C-alpha positions as CSV (number, residue, x, y, z in Angstrom):
1,M,0.2,-27.3,170.0
2,F,3.1,-29.4,168.5
3,I,1.6,-32.6,170.5
4,F,-1.5,-32.0,169.2
5,L,-0.4,-32.1,165.8
6,L,2.0,-35.0,166.8
7,L,-1.4,-37.1,167.6
8,V,-3.0,-36.4,165.1
9,F,-0.1,-37.3,162.5
10,L,0.1,-40.4,164.3
11,S,-3.7,-41.5,165.0
12,A,-4.3,-43.1,161.6
13,P,-1.6,-45.6,162.2
14,L,-2.6,-45.7,166.1
15,C,-5.8,-47.1,165.1
16,K,-4.2,-49.3,162.4
17,Y,-1.8,-50.9,164.3
18,I,-3.0,-50.8,167.9
19,V,-6.9,-49.8,168.4
20,Y,-8.3,-52.0,165.7
21,P,-6.4,-54.9,167.0
22,L,-6.9,-55.0,169.9
23,L,-11.2,-53.7,170.0
24,F,-11.4,-56.3,167.2
25,A,-9.9,-58.9,169.7
26,F,-11.7,-57.7,172.6
27,L,-15.5,-58.5,170.7
28,K,-14.0,-61.5,169.5
29,W,-13.3,-62.7,173.4
30,K,-16.6,-60.6,174.6
31,R,-19.0,-61.5,172.1
32,P,-17.6,-65.0,170.8
33,V,-19.7,-66.5,167.8
34,R,-20.7,-70.1,167.6
35,K,-18.2,-71.6,164.8
36,F,-19.7,-74.3,164.0
37,T,-22.5,-76.6,164.8
38,A,-22.3,-79.8,166.5
39,P,-19.5,-80.3,169.2
40,T,-17.5,-82.5,167.5
41,A,-16.2,-84.5,170.9
42,K,-19.9,-85.2,171.5
43,I,-21.4,-87.7,169.1
44,R,-25.2,-87.6,170.5
45,D,-25.3,-84.3,169.5
46,I,-24.3,-84.9,166.5
47,L,-26.8,-87.2,166.2
48,N,-29.7,-85.2,167.8
49,P,-30.0,-81.9,166.5
50,D,-30.9,-79.1,169.4
51,K,-33.8,-76.4,168.7
52,D,-31.2,-73.8,167.7
53,E,-30.1,-76.3,164.8
54,W,-33.7,-76.0,163.9
55,E,-34.2,-72.5,163.9
56,M,-30.9,-71.8,162.1
57,E,-31.6,-74.5,159.2
58,Y,-35.8,-73.3,158.3
59,V,-35.7,-71.7,155.4
60,K,-35.8,-67.7,155.2
61,K,-37.6,-65.2,153.5
62,E,-35.0,-62.8,152.2
63,E,-31.5,-65.5,151.5
64,I,-29.8,-67.2,148.9
65,I,-28.9,-70.9,149.1
66,T,-26.3,-72.1,147.1
67,I,-25.8,-76.6,146.6
68,S,-22.8,-77.4,143.8
69,G,-21.3,-80.3,144.2
70,S,-19.2,-82.1,140.8
71,G,-18.4,-86.1,140.8
72,E,-15.1,-88.1,140.1
73,D,-16.2,-87.7,135.8
74,D,-16.2,-84.1,135.7
75,S,-20.0,-83.8,136.0
76,F,-21.6,-81.3,138.4
77,I,-24.5,-79.6,139.7
78,F,-25.1,-76.2,140.8
79,I,-28.6,-75.2,142.3
80,Q,-29.1,-71.7,143.6
81,I,-32.9,-70.7,145.0
82,I,-33.2,-67.1,145.7
83,T,-36.0,-66.5,148.2
84,K,-37.4,-62.6,147.7
85,N,-40.4,-60.7,148.4
86,G,-42.1,-64.3,149.8
87,I,-41.1,-66.3,146.0
88,H,-38.4,-68.7,145.9
89,T,-36.5,-69.0,142.4
90,A,-34.5,-71.8,141.6
91,H,-31.7,-72.2,138.7
92,I,-30.8,-75.2,138.2
93,R,-28.0,-76.5,136.5
94,I,-26.5,-79.4,135.5
95,F,-23.5,-80.9,133.8
96,E,-23.4,-84.4,132.5
97,Q,-21.3,-86.1,129.4
98,N,-20.0,-82.7,128.6
99,I,-23.5,-81.1,127.7
100,L,-25.0,-78.5,130.4
101,Y,-28.6,-78.4,131.5
102,S,-30.9,-75.2,132.2
103,G,-33.4,-73.4,133.8
104,S,-35.3,-71.5,136.2
105,Y,-38.7,-72.2,137.9
106,D,-40.8,-70.4,140.7
107,A,-43.1,-70.7,143.4
108,F,-44.7,-69.0,146.1
109,F,-42.4,-69.7,150.0
110,S,-45.1,-71.8,151.6
111,D,-43.2,-73.9,154.2
112,N,-39.8,-73.1,156.1
113,R,-38.8,-76.9,155.6
114,T,-39.1,-77.4,151.8
115,I,-38.4,-75.6,148.8
116,T,-41.1,-76.6,146.4
117,C,-40.0,-74.9,142.6
118,G,-42.0,-76.7,139.9
119,P,-40.2,-79.6,139.4
120,L,-37.6,-79.0,142.0
121,L,-38.1,-80.4,146.1
122,I,-35.7,-79.7,148.6
123,E,-36.8,-81.0,151.8
124,L,-35.0,-80.6,155.2
125,R,-34.9,-83.8,157.1
126,N,-32.4,-83.6,159.9
127,P,-30.4,-79.6,160.2
128,F,-27.4,-79.7,159.0
129,R,-27.1,-83.1,158.1
130,K,-29.6,-84.4,155.9
131,W,-31.2,-82.9,152.6
132,R,-34.2,-84.4,150.3
133,I,-33.0,-83.0,146.5
134,N,-35.2,-84.4,144.2
135,F,-35.9,-83.1,140.2
136,R,-38.1,-84.1,137.3
137,G,-39.0,-82.0,134.7
138,Y,-37.3,-80.1,131.7
139,L,-34.1,-78.6,131.3
140,Q,-32.6,-77.1,128.0
141,D,-29.8,-78.2,126.6
142,N,-27.0,-75.5,125.2
143,I,-28.9,-75.2,121.7
144,G,-32.4,-74.4,123.4
145,N,-33.8,-79.0,123.0
146,S,-35.9,-79.7,126.3
147,H,-34.9,-82.3,127.9
148,F,-36.9,-84.2,130.9
149,I,-34.3,-85.2,133.8
150,T,-34.8,-87.2,136.7
151,L,-32.3,-86.3,139.7
152,S,-33.1,-87.5,142.9
153,G,-31.1,-88.5,146.3
154,W,-30.0,-87.0,149.5
155,W,-27.4,-84.7,150.6
156,R,-25.5,-85.8,153.7
157,C,-22.8,-83.4,155.6
158,V,-18.8,-84.4,155.7
159,T,-18.2,-81.5,157.8
160,N,-19.8,-79.1,160.3
161,A,-21.5,-76.1,159.0
162,R,-19.3,-73.3,159.6
163,F,-20.4,-69.5,160.1
164,F,-18.2,-68.7,157.6
165,Y,-16.8,-65.2,159.0
166,S,-16.6,-66.5,162.5
167,N,-12.9,-67.2,162.4
168,A,-11.8,-64.3,160.0
169,P,-8.4,-62.4,161.0
170,L,-8.7,-59.1,161.2
171,K,-6.8,-58.5,158.2
172,S,-10.0,-59.8,156.1
173,F,-11.6,-56.7,157.2
174,K,-8.2,-54.4,157.0
175,D,-9.9,-52.5,153.4
176,I,-12.3,-51.4,155.6
177,Y,-10.2,-49.6,158.2
178,N,-7.4,-49.0,155.9
179,N,-10.2,-46.0,153.9
180,M,-11.5,-44.4,156.9
181,P,-9.2,-45.7,160.3
182,M,-10.7,-42.8,162.1
183,K,-14.1,-44.3,161.7
184,V,-13.7,-46.6,164.3
185,A,-17.4,-47.0,165.4
186,R,-18.8,-47.1,161.9
187,N,-15.8,-49.7,161.1
188,L,-16.3,-52.1,163.9
189,L,-19.9,-52.2,163.3
190,F,-19.8,-53.6,160.1
191,M,-17.1,-56.1,160.7
192,E,-19.3,-57.4,163.2
193,K,-22.2,-57.3,161.2
194,Y,-20.2,-59.7,159.2
195,R,-18.7,-62.0,161.7
196,R,-21.8,-62.6,163.3
197,G,-23.9,-62.9,160.4
198,N,-25.5,-66.3,159.4
199,V,-23.7,-67.2,156.6
200,F,-22.9,-70.4,156.1
201,H,-20.9,-72.9,154.6
202,Q,-21.0,-76.5,154.7
203,M,-19.4,-79.7,152.6
204,G,-21.3,-82.9,151.7
205,E,-22.1,-85.4,149.5
206,Y,-25.5,-85.6,147.1
207,H,-25.6,-89.7,146.7
208,A,-27.9,-89.4,143.5
209,E,-29.2,-90.8,140.6
210,I,-29.9,-89.1,136.8
211,K,-31.8,-90.2,134.1
212,I,-31.8,-87.6,131.0
213,G,-34.6,-88.6,128.5
214,T,-35.1,-92.6,127.6
215,G,-31.1,-92.9,128.6
216,D,-29.7,-94.9,131.2
217,T,-30.3,-94.3,134.8
218,V,-26.6,-93.0,136.4
219,E,-25.3,-93.1,140.3
220,H,-23.1,-89.8,140.8
221,R,-21.8,-88.8,144.4
222,Y,-21.7,-85.0,144.0
223,R,-19.2,-83.9,146.4
224,G,-19.0,-80.2,147.1
225,L,-20.3,-76.6,149.3
226,R,-23.8,-76.1,150.6
227,H,-24.0,-72.0,151.2
228,R,-26.3,-69.6,152.5
229,N,-26.4,-66.2,152.5
230,P,-28.7,-63.6,154.1
231,L,-29.5,-61.1,151.2
232,D,-28.7,-58.3,153.0
233,L,-25.1,-59.8,153.2
234,E,-25.0,-60.6,149.6
235,H,-22.9,-57.8,147.5
236,S,-21.1,-58.1,144.5
237,S,-18.7,-60.9,144.7
238,T,-15.7,-63.3,143.2
239,Q,-16.2,-67.1,145.2
240,F,-14.4,-69.9,144.6
241,H,-14.4,-73.5,146.0
242,T,-13.6,-77.2,145.2
243,Y,-13.8,-80.3,146.9
244,L,-10.7,-82.6,146.2
245,N,-10.5,-86.1,145.4
246,D,-8.3,-86.4,148.2
247,G,-10.9,-85.4,150.9
248,N,-9.9,-81.7,151.3
249,A,-12.0,-79.0,150.3
250,I,-11.6,-74.7,149.7
251,S,-13.7,-72.0,149.9
252,H,-13.2,-68.2,149.6
253,R,-14.7,-65.5,149.2
254,V,-14.3,-61.9,148.1
255,N,-17.0,-59.1,148.6
256,D,-16.8,-55.8,146.8
257,I,-18.8,-53.2,149.3
258,T,-20.9,-50.5,148.2
259,Y,-22.3,-47.9,150.3
260,V,-25.7,-45.9,149.4
261,T,-25.5,-42.2,150.3
262,R,-27.9,-39.5,149.4
263,G,-30.9,-39.7,147.3
264,S,-30.2,-43.1,145.1
265,H,-26.5,-42.3,144.0
266,T,-24.4,-45.1,145.0
267,M,-20.5,-45.0,146.0
268,S,-18.4,-47.4,146.2
269,Y,-14.7,-47.1,148.3
270,G,-12.9,-50.1,146.7
271,E,-13.6,-51.7,150.1
272,R,-13.5,-55.4,149.9
273,V,-14.1,-58.2,152.6
274,S,-11.3,-61.5,151.5
275,H,-12.1,-64.4,153.8
276,G,-12.0,-68.2,153.0
277,I,-11.9,-71.5,154.9
278,A,-9.9,-75.0,154.5
279,F,-11.7,-77.5,155.2
280,R,-8.6,-80.4,155.8
281,A,-9.4,-84.4,155.4
282,D,-8.6,-84.3,159.1
283,H,-11.7,-82.6,159.7
284,S,-9.7,-79.7,161.3
285,V,-11.1,-76.3,159.5
286,R,-8.3,-73.3,159.3
287,P,-9.0,-69.8,157.7
288,I,-7.1,-68.8,154.6
289,T,-6.1,-66.0,152.2
290,L,-6.5,-65.9,148.6
291,H,-2.7,-65.1,147.3
292,N,-3.3,-63.3,144.3
293,S,-6.8,-62.5,142.5
294,Q,-5.9,-62.6,139.7
295,S,-5.3,-66.4,139.1
296,L,-9.3,-66.6,139.3
297,E,-9.2,-64.8,136.2
298,S,-10.6,-67.7,133.3
299,E,-8.0,-66.9,130.8
300,S,-5.0,-66.6,133.9
301,M,-2.7,-69.6,133.6
302,I,-1.4,-68.0,137.5
303,P,-1.2,-71.5,140.0
304,I,-4.5,-70.4,142.3
305,Q,-2.7,-70.1,145.6
306,F,-4.0,-70.0,149.3
307,N,-2.0,-69.1,152.3
308,F,-3.3,-69.9,155.4
309,S,-3.5,-67.3,157.7
310,S,-2.2,-68.6,161.3
311,G,-0.5,-71.9,161.8
312,K,3.0,-73.3,160.2
313,F,1.4,-74.9,157.1
314,L,2.3,-74.7,153.7
315,P,0.5,-73.1,151.1
316,I,-2.1,-74.6,148.9
317,Q,-1.5,-74.1,145.3
318,M,-3.4,-75.5,142.4
319,R,-2.9,-75.5,138.9
320,K,-5.9,-75.2,136.2
321,G,-6.8,-77.7,133.6
322,R,-8.9,-77.8,131.2
323,K,-12.5,-75.4,131.4
324,L,-15.7,-77.4,131.5
325,S,-18.4,-75.5,131.3
326,H,-19.7,-71.2,131.4
327,F,-22.8,-69.7,132.6
328,T,-24.7,-66.8,133.5
329,F,-28.2,-65.7,134.4
330,L,-30.0,-62.8,136.1
331,R,-30.7,-63.1,139.4
332,E,-34.0,-61.6,141.0
333,D,-32.0,-59.3,143.4
334,N,-31.1,-57.4,140.7
335,K,-27.3,-59.5,139.8
336,V,-25.9,-61.1,137.4
337,V,-24.4,-64.6,138.2
338,D,-21.3,-65.4,135.8
339,V,-20.1,-69.4,137.0
340,T,-16.7,-70.5,135.8
341,T,-16.0,-74.1,136.5
342,F,-12.5,-76.2,135.4
343,K,-10.4,-79.2,136.3
344,V,-8.1,-78.5,139.1
345,H,-4.7,-80.4,139.8
346,Y,-3.3,-80.4,143.3
347,T,-0.4,-82.4,143.9
348,L,-1.8,-86.1,142.7
349,F,-5.2,-85.2,143.4
350,T,-8.0,-83.4,141.3
351,G,-11.2,-81.5,141.6
352,V,-14.0,-79.2,139.8
353,G,-13.4,-75.7,140.2
354,F,-16.5,-73.3,140.9
355,V,-15.8,-69.5,140.3
356,V,-18.7,-67.4,140.8
357,R,-19.0,-64.1,140.1
358,V,-21.8,-61.8,141.4
359,S,-22.1,-58.6,139.8
360,E,-24.4,-55.4,140.3
361,V,-27.0,-55.2,137.4
362,L,-27.3,-51.2,136.5
363,K,-31.0,-51.5,135.9
364,E,-33.8,-52.1,138.2
365,I,-35.5,-55.5,137.5
366,P,-39.5,-55.0,138.0
367,A,-40.6,-57.6,141.1
368,K,-41.5,-60.8,140.3
369,Q,-45.7,-61.6,140.2
370,L,-46.6,-65.1,139.8
371,D,-50.4,-65.6,139.3
372,S,-50.3,-68.7,141.6
373,F,-53.0,-69.3,144.1
374,P,-50.7,-68.4,147.4
375,E,-51.6,-70.7,150.5
376,Y,-53.7,-69.4,153.8
377,H,-52.4,-70.0,156.6
378,A,-54.5,-69.8,159.8
379,F,-54.5,-67.2,162.7
380,G,-55.4,-66.3,165.7
381,T,-58.6,-68.0,166.9
382,E,-58.9,-69.7,163.5
383,K,-56.2,-71.9,164.2
384,L,-59.0,-73.2,167.4
385,R,-61.8,-74.3,165.3
386,Q,-62.9,-77.7,165.3
387,V,-64.9,-77.8,162.1
388,L,-64.5,-75.5,159.1
389,P,-66.5,-76.0,155.8
390,F,-64.7,-75.5,152.4
391,G,-65.7,-72.2,152.3
392,H,-64.2,-70.8,155.2
393,R,-60.5,-69.2,154.1
394,A,-58.8,-71.2,157.5
395,C,-60.1,-74.1,155.8
396,Q,-57.2,-73.7,153.2
397,D,-54.4,-74.7,155.6
398,K,-52.7,-77.8,155.4
399,L,-51.7,-77.7,159.5
400,L,-55.4,-77.1,160.1
401,T,-57.4,-79.2,157.8
402,G,-54.5,-81.8,156.1
403,G,-53.1,-82.2,152.6
404,K,-57.3,-83.2,151.1
405,G,-59.1,-80.8,153.3
406,A,-56.9,-77.9,152.5
407,N,-57.0,-78.9,148.7
408,L,-60.7,-79.2,148.5
409,A,-60.8,-75.7,149.8
410,R,-58.6,-74.4,147.7
411,L,-60.0,-76.4,144.6
412,Q,-63.4,-74.6,145.7
413,A,-62.3,-71.1,145.6
414,I,-60.0,-71.0,142.6
415,T,-63.3,-70.9,140.2
416,N,-67.0,-72.0,139.9
417,D,-65.8,-74.0,137.0
418,F,-64.6,-76.8,139.2
419,H,-67.5,-79.1,141.2
420,V,-66.3,-79.6,144.3
421,P,-69.5,-81.6,146.3
422,P,-69.7,-79.3,149.7
423,G,-68.5,-80.6,152.8
424,I,-66.5,-79.7,155.8
425,V,-63.4,-80.6,157.7
426,V,-63.2,-81.9,161.1
427,T,-59.8,-80.2,162.0
428,T,-56.4,-81.4,163.9
429,A,-57.6,-78.7,166.2
430,A,-60.4,-81.1,167.3
431,F,-58.2,-84.2,167.1
432,N,-55.9,-82.9,169.2
433,E,-58.4,-81.7,171.8
434,H,-59.4,-85.3,171.6
435,I,-56.3,-86.4,172.5
436,E,-55.7,-84.3,175.1
437,V,-58.8,-85.0,177.0
438,N,-58.1,-89.0,176.6
439,S,-54.7,-89.1,178.6
440,S,-54.7,-92.6,177.6
441,I,-54.4,-92.1,174.1
442,K,-51.4,-89.4,174.7
443,E,-49.3,-91.3,176.4
444,A,-49.7,-94.4,173.7
445,I,-48.9,-91.9,171.2
446,Q,-46.1,-90.5,173.1
447,L,-44.1,-93.9,173.0
448,L,-44.1,-93.6,169.1
449,D,-41.4,-91.1,170.0
450,Q,-38.7,-94.3,171.6
451,C,-35.9,-93.9,168.7
452,G,-34.3,-96.8,167.8
453,K,-37.0,-99.9,168.6
454,S,-37.8,-102.9,166.3
455,A,-40.8,-102.8,163.3
456,D,-42.7,-105.4,165.9
457,Y,-42.6,-102.7,168.8
458,Y,-44.4,-100.1,166.8
459,E,-46.8,-102.4,165.6
460,E,-47.9,-103.4,168.7
461,V,-48.1,-99.6,170.1
462,G,-50.0,-98.5,166.7
463,K,-52.6,-101.4,167.6
464,E,-52.7,-100.2,171.0
465,I,-53.3,-96.6,170.1
466,E,-56.0,-97.8,167.0
467,Q,-58.0,-99.6,169.6
468,L,-58.0,-96.9,172.6
469,L,-59.2,-94.4,169.3
470,I,-62.0,-96.6,168.3
471,G,-63.1,-97.4,171.9
472,S,-63.1,-93.4,172.6
473,K,-66.0,-91.5,173.1
474,V,-66.4,-87.7,170.7
475,S,-66.9,-85.0,172.9
476,E,-71.0,-83.8,172.7
477,Y,-69.8,-79.8,171.7
478,L,-67.4,-81.6,168.8
479,W,-70.6,-83.9,167.6
480,N,-72.8,-80.7,167.8
481,E,-70.9,-78.8,165.7
482,I,-70.4,-81.3,163.4
483,K,-74.0,-81.7,162.9
484,E,-74.8,-78.1,162.5
485,W,-71.9,-77.3,159.4
486,L,-72.8,-80.7,157.9
487,P,-74.3,-79.6,154.7
488,N,-77.7,-81.8,153.8
489,S,-77.5,-85.2,151.8
490,E,-78.7,-89.1,152.4
491,Y,-74.9,-89.8,151.8
492,Y,-71.6,-88.8,152.8
493,A,-67.7,-89.6,152.1
494,V,-65.8,-89.4,155.2
495,R,-62.0,-89.4,154.0
496,S,-59.1,-89.4,156.3
497,S,-56.9,-86.0,155.4
498,A,-53.5,-86.4,157.4
499,V,-51.1,-83.4,157.6
500,G,-48.2,-83.9,155.5
501,E,-50.0,-87.3,154.1
502,D,-48.9,-86.8,149.9
503,G,-46.2,-84.4,149.4
504,A,-44.5,-83.4,146.4
505,D,-42.4,-86.6,146.5
506,L,-44.0,-89.4,148.3
507,S,-47.7,-90.1,148.8
508,S,-49.6,-92.2,151.5
509,A,-52.2,-92.8,148.7
510,G,-54.9,-95.8,149.8
511,Q,-53.0,-96.1,153.4
512,L,-55.4,-94.2,155.4
513,E,-58.7,-95.3,155.8
514,S,-62.1,-93.3,153.6
515,Y,-65.7,-94.6,153.6
516,L,-68.2,-94.4,150.9
517,D,-71.9,-94.3,150.8
518,V,-72.2,-93.5,154.8
519,V,-75.6,-92.0,155.8
520,E,-75.5,-89.3,159.0
521,N,-75.9,-91.2,161.8
522,D,-72.8,-93.3,161.0
523,I,-70.3,-90.5,160.9
524,Y,-69.7,-90.6,164.3
525,E,-68.3,-93.7,164.2
526,K,-66.9,-93.4,161.2
527,L,-64.7,-90.4,162.3
528,K,-62.6,-92.4,164.8
529,L,-62.0,-95.2,162.4
530,C,-60.0,-92.5,160.3
531,W,-58.7,-91.0,163.0
532,A,-56.7,-94.5,164.2
533,S,-56.2,-95.3,160.8
534,N,-53.6,-92.6,161.2
535,F,-51.6,-95.4,163.3
536,R,-51.7,-98.5,161.0
537,R,-49.3,-100.9,160.6
538,E,-48.5,-99.9,156.8
539,V,-49.0,-96.1,158.2
540,L,-46.3,-96.8,160.4
541,N,-43.8,-98.3,158.8
542,Y,-44.3,-96.3,155.3
543,R,-43.1,-93.1,157.5
544,K,-40.8,-94.6,159.7
545,N,-39.1,-96.0,156.0
546,Y,-39.0,-92.3,154.7
547,G,-37.8,-90.2,157.4
548,Q,-41.7,-88.8,158.3
549,Q,-42.9,-88.3,161.5
550,L,-45.1,-91.2,162.8
551,N,-47.7,-89.6,164.7
552,P,-48.8,-86.3,162.3
553,S,-51.7,-84.8,163.5
554,M,-55.2,-85.9,162.1
555,A,-58.0,-84.2,160.0
556,V,-61.0,-85.8,158.5
557,V,-63.0,-84.3,155.8
558,I,-67.3,-85.3,155.5
559,Q,-68.1,-84.1,152.0
560,V,-71.5,-84.7,150.2
561,M,-71.3,-88.1,148.5
562,D,-72.1,-87.8,144.5
563,R,-73.4,-91.4,143.2
564,N,-74.1,-90.4,139.8
565,G,-71.6,-88.9,137.2
566,V,-68.2,-89.6,136.0
567,A,-65.1,-90.0,138.8
568,G,-61.1,-90.1,137.7
569,V,-57.7,-89.7,139.1
570,M,-55.3,-87.0,137.4
571,F,-51.1,-87.8,137.6
572,T,-49.6,-84.4,137.0
573,A,-46.9,-86.8,136.0
574,N,-46.7,-90.0,133.9
575,P,-46.8,-92.6,136.4
576,V,-45.0,-94.9,134.1
577,N,-41.9,-92.4,133.1
578,L,-42.5,-89.8,135.8
579,D,-42.8,-87.5,132.9
580,R,-43.8,-84.0,134.5
581,G,-44.3,-83.0,131.0
582,E,-47.6,-85.3,130.3
583,I,-50.5,-85.1,132.7
584,V,-52.4,-88.8,132.4
585,I,-56.3,-88.8,133.7
586,N,-57.9,-92.2,134.4
587,A,-61.5,-91.5,134.3
588,L,-64.9,-94.0,134.2
589,K,-68.5,-93.6,135.4
590,G,-69.5,-94.1,138.8
591,S,-67.3,-94.3,142.0
592,G,-63.5,-93.1,141.8
593,E,-63.3,-96.1,144.0
594,L,-63.7,-98.2,141.1
595,I,-60.3,-96.8,139.6
596,V,-57.8,-97.1,142.7
597,S,-59.3,-100.3,143.7
598,G,-58.0,-101.7,140.2
599,S,-61.7,-104.1,139.9
600,T,-62.5,-101.4,136.8
601,T,-60.5,-100.2,134.1
602,P,-61.1,-96.8,133.2
603,D,-60.4,-94.6,129.8
604,E,-57.1,-92.6,129.5
605,I,-56.6,-89.3,128.5
606,H,-53.0,-87.9,127.8
607,V,-52.0,-84.2,128.0
608,N,-48.8,-82.6,126.9
609,R,-47.8,-79.7,128.8
610,I,-45.8,-78.5,125.9
611,S,-47.5,-79.3,122.9
612,R,-51.2,-79.3,124.2
613,D,-51.6,-82.4,122.4
614,V,-54.4,-84.7,124.0
615,V,-54.4,-88.2,123.4
616,I,-58.2,-90.8,124.3
617,N,-57.9,-93.9,125.0
618,K,-61.2,-95.9,125.3
619,L,-60.1,-98.7,127.4
620,S,-63.5,-99.0,129.7
621,D,-66.2,-101.4,128.7
């Protein structure tokens, strides 16, 4: 009996000081976590991402992405995108010349490589290495005035992306096992959830140009943190991060853990997961701990000190300088985000410190509903269709019918108020099938995948592909499908529709071929000419200059030619000053080709999105 009581008395300390260290060390050895993205010893692997990195960097449907950084003049950006229930919501803050500009935008999740929220575009170009971030729209200042702001540039990494908790020591989880040391299995499962969670931290530089209203364009190099967190690992928390001008960077996070028990009752055990990373200027990465959590309070004058969890390094101690800004917003996962920024000083070096506090909201926030027309994605046998009429739902899939074909189908489906001449789309499935059965064309297209070649090389390969496509034969099956679905008309418009030809920020208008007033018997040849235009010199050069894929799949729109009436081109942003608050329409009687070719001056219509004012300038004859 005495031995039993002694074991019970000693069991809790035994778990804390022996069992947990042994099991935690065993799990780290038995189930290692990839700590970073690219092995620094292999330059080729750094430049060429592998398949796993693409998968990890794809935009997920339940996560939070935060991009923040500061410039040398204490300006900063803070962009946080939460993706929940198939909807992106972007909260944007720009601090420029001591003025904070704020705004939020929503959009449906549509692409795992691109986030588009109104005027904000964030596009993955090279996983963990290169993102494009552009904003052209309105944000409000502190007193509610709207300002048209243009922000554009490239975000590039300066460190590897770290799995944030992969190098966390056992003491980061001490609150978890100290409260209930006997629940070994439960505590270890919880620690493993964090240690193996896809929580990414990466330091980088956002080289951008910013213009506010009619002011001058200013260049900035925002240096800071890109952070990704799954929603199931997002709790009430306090995070501090800064990027000093000596190249050292800090990111530290304290999560306050709560547990949902019976019914709707939520119980908090006061447990915390506290861990941080020091990104050193010599490219080494060390785990750190916050010495005193009260030092992050906005009014506290206690220096912010971080101690290294391992190794013989002196503590990092930073002094607070002047407060720069403070803002809050209500997030779509029932949490309030409170952000304070201030100047920090470390020896002779400085930076901007971000303290981001996330707290629970007691009242449930209703799920957000958007009125936008969601994109449709073809599935199953729909992806194999070689010809689709505009009325078929699969015709709305941009990967199957290209940008032009999908948008025409979507426009026809939204309302009967739009007059869309009937038509069909020869899909990317037809193009891909044509390439597969013509091995010489397939082999020539594969030559475009060669990296580091000269412009002359790609031009020669493009010419060869053009000639092979024009000289090839369209299959009897495809030609019969076209004739079966083709609407009756005397004349048709045959128009190229490449995948990704017109993005939110880049446009290849006019580079791919379109043919007007085509009779039915000529469609056969015009189809091949449209396919061939996908590999013209100008098209390849444009895609290469902007880092786009050189050989995207190609669809072709065949549409009834409406020769009478009014044609026009609508710009959803003013093409002169890039103001997204103004729609500009060019219109004239006759064919739209007269507008885009510049041969005839059209009438101009200006529509202000905010005031709804309409100004018509009669310029045509």
